[in-house]
FIRODREN-16535 format. One line per field, with one value per atom (N, C-alpha, C): residue in three letters; x, y, z; residue number from 1. Coordinates in nm, 2 decimals. Example, Ala and Ser with C-alpha at 12.3 -4.5 7.8 and 13.67 -1.06 7.14 Angstrom:
# FIRODREN-16535
type c(ALA / ALA / ALA / SER / SER / SER) .
px c(1.32 / 1.23 / 1.32 / 1.28 / 1.37 / 1.29) .
py c(-0.57 / -0.45 / -0.33 / -0.22 / -0.11 / 0.00) .
pz c(0.78 / 0.78 / 0.78 / 0.71 / 0.71 / 0.79) .
seq c(1 / 1 / 1 / 2 / 2 / 2) .
***
This chain:
# FIRODREN-16535
type c(UNK / UNK / UNK / UNK / UNK / UNK / UNK / UNK / UNK / UNK / UNK / UNK / UNK / UNK / UNK / UNK / UNK / UNK / UNK / UNK / UNK / UNK / UNK / UNK / UNK / UNK / UNK / UNK / UNK / UNK / UNK / UNK / UNK / UNK / UNK / UNK / UNK / UNK / UNK / UNK / UNK / UNK / UNK / UNK / UNK / UNK / UNK / UNK / UNK / UNK / UNK / UNK / UNK / UNK / UNK / UNK / UNK / UNK / UNK / UNK / UNK / UNK / UNK / UNK / UNK / UNK / UNK / UNK / UNK / UNK / UNK / UNK / UNK / UNK / UNK / UNK / UNK / UNK / UNK / UNK / UNK / UNK / UNK / UNK / UNK / UNK / UNK / UNK / UNK / UNK / UNK / UNK / UNK / UNK / UNK / UNK / UNK / UNK / UNK / UNK / UNK / UNK / UNK / UNK / UNK / UNK / UNK / UNK / UNK / UNK / UNK / UNK / UNK / UNK / UNK / UNK / UNK / UNK / UNK / UNK / UNK / UNK / UNK / UNK / UNK / UNK / UNK / UNK / UNK / UNK / UNK / UNK / UNK / UNK / UNK / UNK / UNK / UNK / UNK / UNK / UNK / UNK / UNK / UNK / UNK / UNK / UNK / UNK / UNK / UNK / UNK / UNK / UNK / UNK / UNK / UNK / UNK / UNK / UNK / UNK / UNK / UNK / UNK / UNK / UNK / UNK / UNK / UNK / UNK / UNK / UNK / UNK / UNK / UNK / UNK / UNK / UNK / UNK / UNK / UNK / UNK / UNK / UNK / UNK / UNK / UNK / UNK / UNK / UNK / UNK / UNK / UNK / UNK / UNK / UNK / UNK / UNK / UNK / UNK / UNK / UNK / UNK / UNK / UNK / UNK / UNK / UNK / UNK / UNK / UNK / UNK / UNK / UNK / UNK / UNK / UNK / UNK / UNK / UNK / UNK / UNK / UNK / UNK / UNK / UNK) .
px c(5.22 / 5.27 / 5.30 / 5.41 / 5.49 / 5.47 / 5.48 / 5.46 / 5.67 / 5.66 / 5.78 / 5.84 / 5.84 / 5.85 / 5.81 / 5.78 / 5.76 / 5.92 / 5.93 / 6.06 / 6.07 / 6.17 / 6.18 / 6.08 / 6.05 / 5.97 / 5.82 / 5.74 / 5.65 / 5.55 / 5.50 / 5.43 / 5.25 / 5.20 / 5.04 / 5.05 / 4.91 / 4.89 / 4.77 / 4.78 / 4.67 / 4.61 / 4.50 / 4.49 / 4.38 / 4.37 / 4.30 / 4.24 / 4.10 / 4.05 / 4.01 / 3.95 / 3.92 / 3.80 / 3.69 / 3.54 / 3.54 / 3.47 / 3.38 / 3.21 / 3.16 / 3.01 / 2.94 / 2.89 / 2.76 / 2.80 / 2.93 / 2.90 / 3.06 / 3.08 / 3.26 / 3.33 / 3.42 / 3.54 / 3.51 / 3.47 / 3.47 / 3.63 / 3.66 / 3.78 / 3.77 / 3.81 / 3.78 / 3.90 / 3.99 / 4.07 / 4.04 / 4.17 / 4.10 / 4.30 / 4.27 / 4.41 / 4.39 / 4.47 / 4.52 / 4.61 / 4.64 / 4.75 / 4.77 / 4.65 / 4.71 / 4.70 / 4.65 / 4.61 / 4.78 / 4.87 / 5.00 / 5.12 / 5.05 / 5.13 / 5.08 / 5.14 / 5.12 / 5.01 / 4.93 / 4.88 / 4.94 / 5.07 / 5.09 / 5.23 / 5.22 / 5.30 / 5.31 / 5.39 / 5.33 / 5.24 / 5.27 / 5.14 / 4.98 / 4.99 / 4.85 / 4.80 / 4.90 / 4.88 / 4.81 / 4.79 / 4.76 / 4.61 / 4.57 / 4.43 / 4.37 / 4.27 / 4.17 / 4.16 / 4.14 / 4.13 / 4.03 / 3.91 / 3.81 / 3.83 / 3.87 / 3.94 / 4.04 / 4.15 / 4.27 / 4.19 / 4.10 / 4.02 / 3.93 / 3.92 / 3.81 / 3.91 / 4.02 / 4.17 / 4.23 / 4.24 / 4.29 / 4.22 / 4.07 / 3.98 / 3.94 / 3.95 / 3.97 / 4.07 / 4.18 / 4.32 / 4.26 / 4.25 / 4.24 / 4.12 / 4.02 / 3.92 / 4.00 / 4.08 / 4.12 / 4.21 / 4.30 / 4.37 / 4.27 / 4.17 / 4.11 / 4.01 / 3.99 / 3.95 / 4.01 / 4.14 / 4.26 / 4.23 / 4.22 / 4.24 / 4.17 / 4.02 / 3.91 / 3.92 / 3.99 / 3.98 / 4.10 / 4.24 / 4.31 / 4.21 / 4.18 / 4.19 / 4.04 / 3.91 / 3.83 / 3.91 / 4.03 / 4.15 / 4.14 / 4.18 / 4.30 / 4.17 / 4.02 / 3.97 / 3.97) .
py c(10.46 / 10.58 / 10.66 / 10.74 / 10.77 / 10.96 / 11.00 / 11.18 / 11.18 / 11.28 / 11.30 / 11.31 / 11.37 / 11.38 / 11.21 / 11.10 / 10.93 / 10.93 / 10.84 / 10.74 / 10.65 / 10.62 / 10.48 / 10.40 / 10.34 / 10.22 / 10.25 / 10.39 / 10.47 / 10.47 / 10.37 / 10.34 / 10.32 / 10.39 / 10.39 / 10.30 / 10.28 / 10.16 / 10.22 / 10.26 / 10.32 / 10.22 / 10.14 / 10.10 / 10.17 / 10.15 / 10.21 / 10.14 / 10.12 / 10.05 / 10.11 / 10.06 / 10.12 / 10.04 / 10.07 / 9.96 / 10.06 / 9.99 / 10.02 / 10.15 / 10.23 / 10.24 / 10.35 / 10.29 / 10.37 / 10.54 / 10.60 / 10.74 / 10.73 / 10.66 / 10.69 / 10.53 / 10.58 / 10.48 / 10.52 / 10.42 / 10.45 / 10.44 / 10.55 / 10.49 / 10.53 / 10.42 / 10.41 / 10.38 / 10.49 / 10.47 / 10.50 / 10.38 / 10.35 / 10.36 / 10.43 / 10.47 / 10.44 / 10.36 / 10.26 / 10.26 / 10.21 / 10.23 / 10.29 / 10.40 / 10.57 / 10.51 / 10.41 / 10.32 / 10.36 / 10.28 / 10.25 / 10.43 / 10.52 / 10.66 / 10.72 / 10.73 / 10.76 / 10.91 / 10.92 / 11.00 / 11.19 / 11.21 / 11.31 / 11.38 / 11.24 / 11.22 / 11.40 / 11.48 / 11.62 / 11.57 / 11.44 / 11.44 / 11.51 / 11.44 / 11.45 / 11.65 / 11.70 / 11.88 / 11.88 / 11.81 / 11.84 / 11.81 / 11.78 / 11.74 / 11.60 / 11.60 / 11.50 / 11.38 / 11.24 / 11.19 / 11.17 / 11.21 / 11.29 / 11.38 / 11.52 / 11.60 / 11.51 / 11.46 / 11.45 / 11.34 / 11.22 / 11.17 / 11.26 / 11.35 / 11.47 / 11.57 / 11.54 / 11.60 / 11.52 / 11.41 / 11.35 / 11.32 / 11.30 / 11.24 / 11.40 / 11.48 / 11.65 / 11.67 / 11.60 / 11.60 / 11.46 / 11.37 / 11.23 / 11.30 / 11.38 / 11.45 / 11.54 / 11.63 / 11.73 / 11.68 / 11.53 / 11.50 / 11.39 / 11.37 / 11.30 / 11.38 / 11.51 / 11.59 / 11.67 / 11.69 / 11.70 / 11.57 / 11.48 / 11.38 / 11.33 / 11.41 / 11.41 / 11.52 / 11.66 / 11.73 / 11.73 / 11.63 / 11.62 / 11.57 / 11.40 / 11.30 / 11.36 / 11.48 / 11.52 / 11.59 / 11.68 / 11.80 / 11.68 / 11.53 / 11.48 / 11.42 / 11.35 / 11.34 / 11.39) .
pz c(12.50 / 12.54 / 12.58 / 12.58 / 12.68 / 12.67 / 12.81 / 12.77 / 12.77 / 12.76 / 12.76 / 12.90 / 12.97 / 13.16 / 13.21 / 13.15 / 13.22 / 13.23 / 13.32 / 13.36 / 13.31 / 13.26 / 13.13 / 13.21 / 13.33 / 13.38 / 13.34 / 13.32 / 13.34 / 13.14 / 13.17 / 13.00 / 13.02 / 12.95 / 12.91 / 12.80 / 12.78 / 12.63 / 12.56 / 12.40 / 12.36 / 12.25 / 12.20 / 12.13 / 12.06 / 11.94 / 11.78 / 11.75 / 11.70 / 11.61 / 11.50 / 11.36 / 11.25 / 11.22 / 11.18 / 11.12 / 11.07 / 10.96 / 10.85 / 10.89 / 10.85 / 10.89 / 10.81 / 10.82 / 10.70 / 10.67 / 10.77 / 10.72 / 10.69 / 10.72 / 10.69 / 10.72 / 10.82 / 10.92 / 11.10 / 11.18 / 11.27 / 11.36 / 11.41 / 11.52 / 11.65 / 11.70 / 11.83 / 11.94 / 12.02 / 12.09 / 12.22 / 12.25 / 12.43 / 12.48 / 12.57 / 12.62 / 12.81 / 12.79 / 12.96 / 13.02 / 13.15 / 13.24 / 13.30 / 13.34 / 13.39 / 13.53 / 13.56 / 13.71 / 13.79 / 13.69 / 13.73 / 13.70 / 13.67 / 13.64 / 13.83 / 13.90 / 14.05 / 14.02 / 14.16 / 14.13 / 14.14 / 14.20 / 14.18 / 14.08 / 13.93 / 13.85 / 13.77 / 13.74 / 13.69 / 13.55 / 13.47 / 13.38 / 13.40 / 13.52 / 13.57 / 13.58 / 13.59 / 13.61 / 13.74 / 13.88 / 13.95 / 13.94 / 13.88 / 13.88 / 13.89 / 13.95 / 14.01 / 13.90 / 13.88 / 13.86 / 13.75 / 13.80 / 13.70 / 13.57 / 13.67 / 13.64 / 13.46 / 13.52 / 13.40 / 13.33 / 13.38 / 13.26 / 13.18 / 13.19 / 13.14 / 12.95 / 13.04 / 12.97 / 12.92 / 12.92 / 12.82 / 12.72 / 12.69 / 12.64 / 12.54 / 12.63 / 12.48 / 12.45 / 12.46 / 12.40 / 12.27 / 12.32 / 12.19 / 12.12 / 12.16 / 12.08 / 11.95 / 12.00 / 11.98 / 11.86 / 11.86 / 11.74 / 11.64 / 11.71 / 11.62 / 11.48 / 11.57 / 11.49 / 11.42 / 11.40 / 11.32 / 11.26 / 11.22 / 11.16 / 11.07 / 11.12 / 11.01 / 10.93 / 11.01 / 10.87 / 10.76 / 10.79 / 10.71 / 10.64 / 10.66 / 10.56 / 10.49 / 10.56 / 10.45 / 10.36 / 10.39 / 10.32 / 10.15 / 10.22 / 10.07 / 10.00 / 10.01 / 9.94 / 9.79) .
seq c(1 / 1 / 1 / 2 / 2 / 2 / 3 / 3 / 3 / 4 / 4 / 4 / 5 / 5 / 5 / 6 / 6 / 6 / 7 / 7 / 7 / 8 / 8 / 8 / 9 / 9 / 9 / 10 / 10 / 10 / 11 / 11 / 11 / 12 / 12 / 12 / 13 / 13 / 13 / 14 / 14 / 14 / 15 / 15 / 15 / 16 / 16 / 16 / 17 / 17 / 17 / 18 / 18 / 18 / 19 / 19 / 19 / 20 / 20 / 20 / 21 / 21 / 21 / 22 / 22 / 22 / 23 / 23 / 23 / 24 / 24 / 24 / 25 / 25 / 25 / 26 / 26 / 26 / 27 / 27 / 27 / 28 / 28 / 28 / 29 / 29 / 29 / 30 / 30 / 30 / 31 / 31 / 31 / 32 / 32 / 32 / 33 / 33 / 33 / 34 / 34 / 34 / 35 / 35 / 35 / 36 / 36 / 36 / 37 / 37 / 37 / 38 / 38 / 38 / 39 / 39 / 39 / 40 / 40 / 40 / 41 / 41 / 41 / 42 / 42 / 42 / 43 / 43 / 43 / 44 / 44 / 44 / 45 / 45 / 45 / 46 / 46 / 46 / 47 / 47 / 47 / 48 / 48 / 48 / 49 / 49 / 49 / 50 / 50 / 50 / 51 / 51 / 51 / 52 / 52 / 52 / 53 / 53 / 53 / 54 / 54 / 54 / 55 / 55 / 55 / 56 / 56 / 56 / 57 / 57 / 57 / 58 / 58 / 58 / 59 / 59 / 59 / 60 / 60 / 60 / 61 / 61 / 61 / 62 / 62 / 62 / 63 / 63 / 63 / 64 / 64 / 64 / 65 / 65 / 65 / 66 / 66 / 66 / 67 / 67 / 67 / 68 / 68 / 68 / 69 / 69 / 69 / 70 / 70 / 70 / 71 / 71 / 71 / 72 / 72 / 72 / 73 / 73 / 73 / 74 / 74 / 74 / 75 / 75 / 75) .
***
């Protein structure tokens, strides 16, 4: 995964797993590699590590919520 303001050598990695569950499909997202992105990088918006991780969690949570709404609409 790369933000638009990443330099060519800057990347992170996103793993997505899909598992059946009694209520449907469990989707797990793991986004790693932030330790290699400098602390003052603009992508972090000046947030300290805990705040930035929370922001990224909210970002992915919002995307997955949209995916759920779309999937339920398509049924």
